[in-house]
N, C-alpha and C positions, 0 to 999 in steps of 0.2 A: 456772643462768646462761644468758642468751640468747647465742647465737653472733653474732659480728659479721657484718654483711652483706659479701658479696664486694666488693672494690674494683672500680671501673669500669676497663675497659682501653681503650687507644687505640693506633692505629697511624698513624705519620706517614710518608707517601710523598712525598719531596721530594728533588731532587738538589742544591739549593744548601745547602752545609753551614751557613752562617750562619743562614739562615731555618729550616733543619731544627732547629738547636740552640735557636732562640728558640721554635719551636712546641713542642718537647719540654718546655722549661722552663715555658711557660704552662700546658700540660696537666698537668704534675706539680703545679703550684701548685693546680690545681683538683681534685687528689686522684686523678688517673688513674695507673694503671701504664702506662708508655709504651714501645713498641718502635718501631723505625724501619727504613725501607728507602730506598735511593737511586735506585731505578728501578721501573718498573711491574710487571714479572714477579716480581722478588723481593718486591715489595709485596703482590701477590696471594697468594703463598705464605705470607707473614707473617700476612695476614688469615685465611687458612685455618687456620694453626696457632694463632694467639692468640685467635681468635673475639672480636674487640673489640666494644665498644659504639659506638665512634666511629672514623672514619677521616678524616684530612685528606689531600687528594690534589691534587698540583700538576697543572695542565693540560699543561704542557710538560715531559715527561720524556724522558730520552735514548733509551729503547727503544720505548715504546708511547705513543700519545696518551692523555692523562688520561681522555678520554671512553670510549676502548676499555677502559681499566682499570676504569672505573666500571661498564660493562656486564658485564664478567667478574665483578666483585664481587657484582653484584646476582643472579647465578645461584645464589649459595650464602650470601650474607650479608645480614642485615637491619640492619646497623650504620648509624648516621647517617653520611652522607658529606658533608663540607664541602670544596668545590673552591676552590683558590686559583689566580688568574690574574694575570699581570703587566700584562695589557692591558685597559684599560677598554672598548675597542670589543668585545672578546671577551665581556666580562661581560654586555653587553646581549644578545648572541646567545645566550649560555648560558642566561640566565634564561628565555628563551622556549622552550628545548628541554626535552622530557621525557626526560632521560637517566638518571634514577635518583638524581641528587644531591639532597640535602636543603637545601643552602644554598651560596652563593658569596661569596667575599671577594676583593677585588682587592688586589694588593701595591702599595706597601708597606702592610701592615695594622697596625692598632694592637692590641697585646695585649689591651686592654680590650674592643675591638670583638669580637675573637674569643671572649673569655670570655663576653660577654653573649649572643652568638649561640648558643654551645654551651648555656648555661643555658636559653635559650629553647627550643631543640630538646628538651632533656630534660624541661622543664616540660610541653611539649605532650604528651609521652608519659606524663606523670604519674609519672615516676620521681623518687625523691629522689636528691640528689647523693651522691657517695661519702662514707661516714662515716669521720671521722678516728679511727684506732685508738689514738691517743696516750693514755697513762695519765692519769686524772683529775688526779692530783697535779701532773703536769708542766704540764697546761693551767692549773691554778690559779697555779702559779709564773709561767708565761708571762704570764698576765693581770696579775699584780702588776708584772712588769717593764714591760709596756705602759702600765699606769696611771701608773707612776712617770715616764714620759717626758712626760706631759702637763703643760702649764704650771701651776705652782702658783698664781701670783699672777694676779689680775684685772688686765689691762692697761687703762689708761685713756688715751685720746688725745683731747685737746680737739677738739670738733667732730665726733666719731665715736662710734658705738655698736658694740660688739664682742660676739660670743657664739661659743662653741665647744661642741660636744657630741660625746661618743664612747660607743659602746655595743659592747662586744666580742661576737663571735659565740660559739656553743658550742665552736667549735674554735680560736678565737683566731688572727687573722691578724697582719699586720705594719703595721696602720694607726697613724699618730700625727700630731698637729699640734703645732707649737711657735710661740710668738710672744713678742716682747719689744720694749719701747720703744727707740727710738733718738732722738738729738737732733732729727731731722727728722720723726719719726713712728713707724713700726712696721716690724719685720721679721716675716714669716710664712713658715713652712715646713710643707708638707703632704706626707706621703709614705706609700707603701704598699710594704713589703718583701715580696717573693715568699715564699710558703710559709705554713706553719701552725705553731702551737706555739712552743716556746722558740727554735728557729732563727730564725723570722721576728722575734720580739720582740728578739732580740739584734742582728740586722741593723738593725732600727729604731733601737736604742740607738746603734749606730755612726753611722748617718746623722745623728741628732740632734746628737751630739757634734761631728762634723765640720762640719756646717752652722753650728753656733754659733761654732766656732773661726774661721770665715772672715767672720763678720758684720761685723767692724770695717773690712774693706776697702771703699774708696770705690766701686770699679768692680764692678758686679754681674757683668758678663761674666767677668772674670778670677777673681773670687771663686768663682763657680759652677764654672768650669772646673777650678780647683785642688781644690775640694771634691769634685767628681765623680771626679777622678783618685784622690784618697785613698780615697773610698768604693769605687770600682771595684776597687782593689787588695784590699780586704777581701772584697768580694763574690766576687772571682775564686776565692778559696780555698774558698768554700762553693758555687760554681757557681750563683750566684743573681743577681737584679737587683732594683732598686727603682725605682718611678716616683716622681717628685718634682715638686712645684710650689713654687717659692720666689719670694716677692714682697717688694718694699720699697715702703712707702707714704710719699710726701711729703705730710704732713698739710696744709700751707698751700695747695698747688696741687690736691690731690686726685689727683695722678698716681700710678698704681701701675705700677712697672717689674717685670717678672717674667720668669722662665725656666721653661718647662714641658718636663720630660723624660718624655715618655710618659704623663703623667697624664691630660690632656685633659678633666678634669671640673671646670674652673673656669668660672664664668659671671659676666658683667656683667649685673646685673638693674637696669633703669632704674626710676625712681620710679613709673612707671605699670605695672610688672610685666612689661615685655618682657624676655626673657632672650636673651642672645647668648653662645654658647659660645666661650671663648678657644681659639684653635688651639694644639695641641700643637706644640712646636718641635723635636722630635727624639726619639730612642729612649729607653727607660728607661736609667738609669745602670747600667753593668755588662753591658748587652746586647751591645754591640759595642765593640771597642777603637777608639780614635781618633775617637770621636764628638765633635761640637761642637754647642752649643745656643745659638741666637741669642736675644738679649734683645728683648722686646716691651714695649709700654706701653699702658695705657688711662687715661682720665680719669674719675674719679668726680665727677659733678655732685651738688649737694645733693639728697638723696633717693635717690641710686643706691647699690647694694650690690655688693661683690665676694662671691660665694658659691662656696665650694670644698667638694666632697663626695667621698666615696669610692665605689668601685664597688659597695659593698653597697646603695647607693641605685639606681644604674643597673640592677642585676640585676633589679629589679622590673618594668622596662619592656621592651617588645619592640623599641624603637628609640631611638636617641639623640635623635631629634627629639621623641618624646613625652615622654622624660625631661626634656629642656630646657624644654619648655612647662610641664610639671607643677611643676618647681622654680621657674620664674618665677612661676607662679600662687601657689604656696605662700609664696614670699618677698615678693611684691609686696603692698602694702596692709596689711602687719602693723604693729603699733604699735611694735615694738622688734626689735632684732637677735635677742634671746632668743626672742621669739614666732615670728620667721621660722625660726630654727634648729629650734624644736620642731615647726613645721608640716612642715619638710622631713624631719625624723626620722620623723614619722608616716607618710610615704610608704612607708617600709620597716618594717613592724611587726616587733617582736622575734620573734614566734612563727614567722614565715616567712623571716626574713633568714638567708641561708646564709653571709654574710661579715660582717666588722666593718662598722659604719655610723658614719661620722664626718662632721661638718658644721662649717664655720666661716663666719660671716657678718661682714663688715666693712661697716657702713653709714655713709655720710656724712650727717650731720644736715642738715635744712633750715636755712636762715639763721634765726638767732634761737634755735637749739638744740633745737627740737622734733624728735621722731623722725618 
């Protein structure tokens, strides 16, 4: 029997407890064994002890400047170093300095941005990501749970063409989407629960049930806030979080009202294939207590599409910009929502995808009903 590869290790050096906790959880989701330090000198000692593959390093630490820590680490460690700074003016200066860091991210950062940057670093080195050691049977059961969350019925909304696709990865994440008809049009929920295997699948099941239970409420803001509170209570016990995109379509007007909790991968694709990413409106559900998520809206003109994808697609690209452009090109000019969905899935081929890949396309038909 072949032995399992060593899991990757990471050290988080960060003095802010909230950000430290979020960094740890994002890295655990990516299969790292994570240890942490609250200041520079203990961080250097921890890197010496743990011999990690990756270090996240805050620029402003209570004892040493982050750049000093970086220099000290480079004397004995070849780990990837990702520096975090709260000031964008510092970011410009840093990127011009050759101080041994591999990448820089400004706070507040999106968990997805961090994940894709880390994946890109390891891809450059040609390393495969950490292999999940969960037993095959548990993964098969988790896949069944995940498949059971997907909508069974084809939803039809007059004047619209809808398609959804889901392909689980070898290690099963927490992706799912759910949609159902309403008197005015459609409700759509798209989520990714942190983690792998059965834990993530069960969190996804909770998210789906709660989101469905609040669907009857007229007001999207209060409905989402109460759903998020219920989900966060469950997530708290498992020390997890979930990114969520929840939208309501008013079919007659084409207006899509939505709340985005840390998902950030929903796009408005116009009839001519121009893609605009919808801004994320707050942190993932369960990441911080007392969060609030503002409601936003877009209008779908005839020929426009709302496209929502999971980070299994983003991971293929080196930047959010190139991802946005590629999804727009893939979705624009397709004959149907299904062919647009197939083209987007094809951007992340099964043999290379490290995460679940999920796509939903809601296209408003041109007047007269043609796609």
